[in-house]
N, C-alpha and C positions, 0 to 999 in steps of 0.2 A: 205665618199665622199659627196661633196656638189653638188646637182643637181639643175639646173635652167631651167625653161621652158621659151622659147623666142617665141615671136609672129610670127616671120617669114614673108615671102612675102604674105601669105594668109590673113593677118590681114584686109586689105582694102576690100577684097572680102566678108568678114564676117560682114561688116557693115549692118544694124545699131546695131547689138549686141555687136560689139567690140568698139562702142563709149563709153560704160560704164563699160567694163571689159576687161581683157586680154583674148586672145584666150584660154588660159588654163582653164578659168572659165566658158566656154560654157558647158552646160549639154547636153549630148547625151547618150542614154542608161539609166542606172540607176544613174550613177555618173557623176560628172564634169570630164573634161579631167585631171585636176590637181589631183583629188581624185583617178582616175585610176592609174596614175603614182606613186603616194604616196603609195597606197596599194601594188603595185607590186614591187616597189624598197625598201619599208620599211623605207623611210625617208620623213621628211617634206620638201616640195619643194616650192621655191620662184619663182618669174617671172620677166623677163625682158620685159617691155612693154612701151607704150607711156609715156612721161615725166609727162603729166598732170594726169595720173592714178597712178603714182608711190608712191604717199603718202599713198593711200589706199592699193595698191598692191606692197609693197617694195621688192626690190631684195637684197638678202644676198649673197655677193661675197667673196670667200675665196681664199687662194693661189692656190688651185687646184679645178677646177670646170668642171663638165660635163654639157654642154649646150644641151638641147633637143628641137627640133622644136615641138611646142605645137599642130600643125595641125595633128600630127601623134598619133594614139591611140596605147597603148602598147599591145603587145602579147608576148607569152613566148619566141619565138625566138629572137625577137627584144630586149627584156629586157636582155637576156643572152649576146647578143653582146655588148649592152651598158654597162652593169656591167663589162665586160671584157676589156673596152677601156683603153688604156695607153696614156701617154702624147703625144700630137700632132698626134693622130689618129682621123679620122672622118668617120662617116658612111653616105653614100650617097645612094639615090635612083635616078638614072639618074643624072640630074643636081641639084636635091634637096639635101640639107644638112639636115639629120635627127638628128644627134647628133655629138658632138666633145668634146674631153678632152683637156683642155687648162690651162696653168698657166699665160697666157697673159691677159691683159685687153681687153675689147671688141674692142677698137680702133686699136689694134695691130694684130688682127686675119689676117692671110694670108694663105689661104688654099693650095696655091701652095707649102708650106713647110710641109704640112700634109700627112701622109700615108692614102690613101683612102681605105675604105672598102666598097665594093658594096653590098647593101642589096637587095636581089632578091626574098624575100619571100612575102607572102600575108600580107597586112597591110591595115587597115582602115585609111583614111585620110579625115579630115574636111577641105575642100579647099573653098567651097562655102556655102552660107546659106542653100541652098536646101539639101546639104549633111547631114545636121543635122537630117532631117526627113528621107531622103533616106537611110542612113546607121543605122537608129535607131534600126531596127530589130536585125542586127548582133551585135550591141553594147549592147543591152539588154541581148542577149544570153551570150556574154562574161562576162558582169558584174555579171549576175545571176550565172554562173558557179563559178566565183571567190568568191562571197559573200556567197554562200551557201555551198561551199565545206566542207565536213565533219561536217556539222551543221544539226540540226534537226529543222524543221518547227514547229511552233505552230499548234495545231490541227485545222482542218477545221470544222466549226460548222455543225451539222447534218442537219440544215434547208437549207443549200446551195445545189444547183444542180451543180455537179462537173463533168467535163471531163478532163482526163489527170492529175489526182491528184499528180502524181510523179513529175510534172513539175511546181507545185505551191509551193511557199514558203511564209510563213506569219511570220512577225517578232512580237516580244513581244509588247503587248498593242494594236495591231490592232483589229478593230471590223468589223465584217461582218455577216449579217444574211439575209436569203431569197434572195440570189443573185445567178446568174448563171455565173460560171467561166469555160471557155473552153480553156484549155492549150494544146490541141492537135495540134494547129498550132504554138505554141511558148510559152515560159515560162511566168508565171504570178508571179510578186513579189509585195507583200504588205508590206510597210515599218512600222517602229515603230510608234505606236499610230495613224496610218492612219485609215480611216473609209470608207467602202463601204456600202452605204445605201441600204435599201430594194428595190427589184425590178430591180436592175441594172443588165445588161447583158454585160459581158466583154469577148472578144476573144483575146488571146495573139498573139504576144508578148505584154506584158503590164507591166509597172512599175508605182506603186503608191508610191511615196517617203514619207519619214517620215512626219507625221502630216498632210498629204494631205487627201482630201475628194472627194469621188464620190457621187454626189447627187442622190436623189430618181429617180429610173427608167431610169438612163442614159444608153445609148447604145454606147459601145466603141469597135472600131475595132483596132487591132494592125497593125503595131508596134506603140504604143503610150506611151508616158511618161508624167506623171503628177508630177511636181517638188514639193519640200518641202513646206508645208503650203499652197498649191494651192488647188482650188476647181473647179470641172468640173461637168457639167450637160448636158443634151440633147444628141446630136449625135456627136461623135468625131471619126476621122479616120486618122491613120498614122500621128500624130502630136506630137510635143514636146512643153510642157509648162514648162517654168522655174519656179523658186520659187516665192511664195507670189502673185500669179496671180489668177484671178477668171474668169471662164466661168461657172457661176453657174446656168444658165437657159437653156431652150430649144433653139434650133438653131443648125446649122451644122458648124463644123470646120473640115477641111480636108486638108492633105498635107501641114501643116503649122507649123510655129515656133513662139511662143509667149514668149516675154522677161519677166523680173521680174516687179512686181508691176503694172501689166496691169489689166484692167477690161473690159470685153465684156458685153454689156448690154443685157437684155432679148431679145430673138429671133434674135440675131445677126447671120448672115449667111455669109459664104464665098463660092464663086465658086472655084472649083479646076480643072475644065475642060472647055476648050473653046468650044463654040457651033459648031465650024468647026473642032474640034479635032486637031487643029494645035499645034505645039510646043509652050510652054509658054516661054515668055520672062520676065525677071525681071530687075528692075532698078539697074544699075551698078554705084556706087558712084565714081569709078575711071574714067570711060569714060563719065559719065554724060549722059548716054543713056540707052536703053534697050538691055540687053544681052541675048543671047540664053542660055537656061538651058539644052537642050536636053531632056526635060521631057514633057510628055503629061499631067501629073497631078501635079499641083503646086498651092498652095493657097495663104496664108497670111503670110507675115513676119512683125512682130510688135515689135518695140524696147521698151526698159524699160519705165515704167511710162506712157505709152500711154493708152488711154481710148476711148470707143465708146458708144453711146447712144443706147436705145432700137431700135429694127428693123433695125439696120445698115446692109447695103448690101455691101460686098467687092467683087469686080471683081476678075477674075482669075489672079493670079500673081500680087498681090498688096503688095507694100512695104510701111510700116509706120515707120517713124523715132521715135526718143525719145521724150517723153512728148508731144505728139500730142493729141488733143481732137476732136473727130469726131462725128457728129450728123446730124439729119435731113434725109429727104426722098431722094430717088434716089441713084445711085452709085457714090461715090466720085472717083476722078481720082486714077489711080493705082500706083502713087508715091506721097506720102504725107510726105513733109519734117518735120524734127524735130520742135517742138514748133509751130505747126499749129493748128488753132482753126477754125472749120467750117465743111463743107461737100460739097455735090454736087453743091450747089449754089456759092461756093467760100470759100476761107480761109483768115483769118487774122492771125497776130502773137499772139501766146500765151505767154505773157510777163512772164519773169522769176519770178517776184514777185508773180504773181497768181499761176504759176506752182509749185513754192516752197511751197506755202500755202497748195495746194492739197497734194503734196508729204508728207509734215509733218503730216497732219491729217491721211493719209492712213497708213503711217508707224507706227504711234503712236498707231493705233488700233491693231497692232501686237507687241506692246511693243518694237519697234525698233526706235532708234533716227535717224532723218534726220540730219546728222551732217554737220559741215562746210566743211568737205572734200567732202561730197556728193554734196553740193551746188557748190563748186568749179569745180567739174567735170561737172555738168550740165551747169554751166556758160560757160565753155570751149566749150561744144557741141553746146550751143546756138550761140556762136560767129562763130564757124566753119561751121555751117550749114546755115548761113544768106543768102548766095548767092542763095540757092534753094528756100527760101521763097519769094525772090523778083521776081522770074520768074513766 
């Protein structure tokens, strides 16, 4: 069977992260959404996404296809229903289409002709940016159970201070000495060739993905995920950091999501609670205003390739777009458009030529090419986000 993950109606709610990736490639828990579905279905899965992303993330369409809404995370019951779908059957959750089996092209889909199957079980859905950190604990547990089933962890070094050892899994090549791991409040997963440096204190749920690093003396509260090849130090609480990003120094990051290829300068701090304890509002790209989150704790949302200088202070509920560069004293505004350059005193446009020079150098340090396809994606984002930089 050919499975395809499609972005669905939540795509715009998940900006700025979906400026540069399909919904399926958002990381929550240990794995990306795509990786979760591939593991559970046993097939390589492609994506139906925005046209400007399709060269980097192509769709493979066959005569028979099962389309899956990428906002939904797999579980045993849902996977069984989807594996059992027949032609012209669709799975719904209320008005939401979760999945459907079709021989038609995407332009020919008419759900009035489909047999509707109502899904009424529990399911995790990533509908808004804040769902990424808010659902991270459950997602870590689900991924942990799947990845470690019938497998044996590498031994935990005797120098480590351990609580809840049965909920800790260490992959081959991981390094950790003289650390404290408390898995009584949730599982702790240490990926292949990852490192937890001395003096770090970690409370689960926590996922350190392959080749990632926890720096000396870090304090991490779960549920937190550190993506592949990323580095974290200082104090982190209930946050998700995608791959190849750095928060390598002291400073606080809480209830936040950080994209790929980001760098937070030394002593960067974000607020995750308003002084009046009121509900946090976040910038909404669709309404071009600030939307209610229903959350009292909500910090920083930072898109791919964005950076901030030392001692940067982010206010509660700040959204930073793609390829922004923030520096200087004082609090910058709590919506910073893509390709912005500046801080509290004001912003100018970070021209693509300069932004691409930075991206090329940063990615080359990790032996990854900043390709022409990457450039074309960022050029599209630059044009799409012009209107916000003018305001």
